[in-house]
Structure formats: C-alpha cells, structure tokens
N, C-alpha and C positions, 0 to 999 in steps of 0.2 A: 663203792670203795672209799673208805675214809682212812687215810694214813697220815702219819706225821714223821718227819725226819729233818736233818739239818742241811739332620738332630734338611713419418714425413710423406709428404706427398710431392708430385712434380707436374709441371705444366708442359704444353707442347704446341705445335702449329694447329691451324684450324682443322677440326676433325668432322667427319660426316656423322650423321645421327647414329648410323650403325656402329661406327668406330667408337663413338662416345658410349654407346650402350655396352659394347664389349669391354671397353676400358673400365667402366663402372663395375661390371661383373667381376673383372680381374681384381680390382681394388677391394671389392667386397670379400673375395676369397682370401686376399692377402691379409686383411685385417681380422677375418673371422676364423680362418683355419687354425692359427695357433691356439686360440681360445678353445676351439672344438677339440683339438688334440690334447690340450691340457685337461679338458673335462673327461675325455676317454681315459687318459692316464690316471686321473684322480679316481674314477670309478673302479679301474682295475686294481689300484692300490687298496681301495676300501674293501673290495671283494677278497683280495689276498689276505688282508688283515683279519677279516671276518673268518676266513677259512682257517687261518692259524689259530685264532681263538677257539674255533670249534674243535680243532685237533689238540687243543691244550698247549700250543706252541708259545703263547704269551703268558700263560698262567702256570706256575709250578706248584704242584701239590706237595707240601712237605710231609715227611713221615710222621706218624702219630707220636713216636718217641725217637728222638735223635740226639746225638752229641754234637755240639758246635764249638768252634774255636774262634775267638775274635782277633782282629789285627793287633790289639793291645796285648794279646797273649793269654787271655782268660778263657778257660774251658768251662762248659756247662752243659747240663742235660735239660732238654725242653720236652716235656710230656704234654701232648695235646689230645690225649685219648679220652679224657673225662670232660665234665661240665666246665671246669675251670682249667686253663693251662697252668702247669706247674713247672717251676724252674729251680735247679739246684746247681750252684757253682762247685767246681772241683775242690776237694778238700774242705768242704763246708758241711755242717750238719743240717742247716736250715733249708727247708723246701719253701719257696715263695709261691703263694697263690696269687695269680694275676687276673686283673679285671680288664677286659677290652673296651676301648672307646674309639669312635671314628675320628679320622684326621683328614686334612686336605689331600687331594689327588688319589683318594681311595685307600690311603694308608690306614693302619690300625695301630693304636698306641696301647700298650699293656702296662698297667700300674699296679703297685702293691696296695695293701689296705691303708697305708699312710698317704696315698696319693702321689707317691714318687714314681717317675717314669723308669721302667726297667727295660722294656723292649719296644721296638717300632718295626712293623713289617710293611712291605709294599705289595701291590697286586701281583707283581712278577716274581715274588718269593724272596726279595731282598730282606735282610734282617740286620738290625742295629741294636747293640746292647749298651746300656748305660750303667756305669759303675763308678765308684770313687776314683779308680785309676783313670777312667775315661768318662768324665761327667758330660762331655759334649757328644758322646756316642762313639762307638767303634763298630765297623762292619764285621759281621760274623758269618762264617760259612759252615756248612754241614761237614762233619768230620767222620761220621760213622753212626752205627746203631747205638742206642742208649738203653739203659735199664729203666723200667717203669718206676715212677716215684710214688708208689702207693704208700699209705701211712704204715708205720711200724706197729707191731702188736707184741705185747709182753704179758706175762702172767703177773698176778698180784705180788708174788715174791720178788720177781725181777724188777717190778716197778719200785718196790720198797728199797731194794738194793741201789737202784738208780738214784732214788731220792737221797739216800745216805751218802753216796759218792758225791753228788752235786752239792749237798749241804757242806760236806767237808771242804770242797773246793772254794766255796763262798766264805766259809769260816776262816780258811787260811788266807784268802785274798783281803778280807776285811779286818782280820785280826780280832774278831769277836764271833760269838756263836750266832749263826743265821739259820733259823729253822725253816723247813719246807713242809707245808701241810697240803694234803690232797683230799678233797671231798667231792668226788665224782662217782658216777655209776659205771657199770660195765660197758654200756653203749658208748661211753666217752673215752674208753681206754687209749685208743690210738691218738686221739687229740690231746689227752692228758700227757702222754709220753712226749709228743712233739712240743707241747706248751712248756713242759718242764725243762727240756733241753734248750729251747729257744730263749726262755726267760732267764735261766741261769747264765747262758752265754752272753746275753745282753747286759746283765748286771756285771759280769766279769769284765766286759769291754769298758763299761763306765768306770769301774774300779781302777782300771789300768791308765785312765786318762787323768793327768795332773789337774786339769781345769774342770773336770766334771765329777771327780771322785767325791767332793763335798756334798753332792746331791744325795749320797747314800749314807750320810752321817747318822740318820735316824733308822736306817733299815735294820729290822730285827727278824723279819719273817717274810716268806713268800707263800702265798696260798693259791692253789689251783682249784677252782670251783666250777660247778656246772650251772648253766643258765639258758634262757631262750635266745640270747644273742652274745656273740663274743665281745669281750671288752677287757679293759685294764684300768685299774685305779691304784694310786699310790697315796696312802694316807695313814697317819699315826704309826709310821714305822712298818706298815704291812703293805707289800706289793701284791695286790689281788688280781689274778688273771682268770677271766671267765671263758670257758669253752662251751660251745653249743653244738651238740651232735646233729641237730636238725638242719644245720647249715653245711653239713658235709665237710669236705676238706677246707672250706673257708671258715670253719667254725672255731678258729683260734687266732689271736692277734699275732702279727709278725714282730720281729725284733725291733724294726723301725718304729712301730707303734708303741712298743713297750718303752723304748728309750725316750720317746716324746713324753710319755706319761711321767717318767722319773725326772727328767731334766726341766728346770724352770723355763717357762716360755717368755 
C-alpha cells in the first residue's frame, strides 16, 4: 500500500548429688523449652505458608484482560493475553506495548519502548501505575472486565480517509501544509493505522507546547514506511516512522519515542 495525504539463674543451700542433678535437668528444660516451642511454631507457620501458596492464597492470578482504576483517578485497560502486555488509558487512542524486567522482592517492572516505567506488579498481585499525574506511582485495583486491545484493521479506502483527516489536523495546527505518506504492505496495515494515529497525536502535542513547538519549524511531511525493525527518524523536514510486521504488536514506535526523536536532546 502506497498512499499520500496531508515506586537468670539462682543459688541455694548445699544440695545432694541427686538434687543437683534434678536441678540441672529442670534448668535445662527452662532454658531449652522456649527454643523448642519456638521451633515448633516456626515449622507450623512455614507449613501453613506453604499450604497457602499451594492453594494460591498468596498469589493472585489477574485476568487476561481487565479494567483498572488508580488512586489518582486514572482508568486503563491492561491486556495480558498476548506475548506483550498492552495498556490503554481511558479516553486515549494509543495502546502501549510493555516490556517486563525483574525488580527486587520478586516484583516486575513494565516499561515502554522509550525505557519509561509504566507499571510495577508484586507477586501478591499488587499493581502500581506511573503517569504524568502520578510520576511516583499510584496503586491501582481491578475495576471489572476489559475489552481486548487488539490492533485495528481498516481497508485501503478508510486508511486514505484517515490520512486525509490527520493531514488536515496537522495543517491547521501548524498553519502550513503537512503531507502524510504511507508506503507499507498489506501485512502492516494494522501497524500502519496505529503508527499514523500515534505519530500525528504526538506531533499535535508538541505543536500545542509553547516551549517545544519550534522543533517542528521544518516539518513538512510524515512518512510511514515498512522495515525489519520499528524506528523513527526526523530529518530534512520529514518525520519518518518505520513499522515492522515481523515484530508483531511491538512493531511500531510509541508516542514517547516519537517525541524524543523530534525534540532536541
């Protein structure tokens, strides 16, 4: 498809040998019984903990797809049904593809493709989400079922109409014509659609920022192309975004990665 549009002891009297022996035995019991009792209690607690683990009492298995709400008030859907966990915040078009990495105490940290921490989970099922509103993290709890975050599919005509609408939004925001070019195959259609929406939304966010807008002074076109790995390059007025169908849902850059490519480091 190739298209173009615009976070103690005691002493006593003299004792007989037998009394001494008895006293010694009693002292032995006094000093050792507490330790023995503690050991028995410790073993019992360990066995109880093991039994709970075996029954799943300490490990909560989350649903494959669920909707969560954080204490900071942000809702999102978390889809763990595929190879990569997917996350989408309420009233947002972008689906974040998350990469897991181990953390202390058995926790797992999930980051986006720009290396930013998005989620942290604990072995007991606790979940913390990190957002601009709560950069230090906000606990989140399951709120109900969620809808799978599978990639969208459109036909060539709908893709072209989407390109035209997005080009018009950019042209209006920038005050000059911004073309959108698509040069991908049919196997990349869903990634192309997501890349197109994510890229244009990222550019619009930059354009609305008084301090960052100047980075778009030379922007004249956005090109969505196909390649072996996802990537993004901004040069000579063209913002080129590469999608890679062989990488599956991870085959297109996130808005965070796109913004980093546009803004001077």
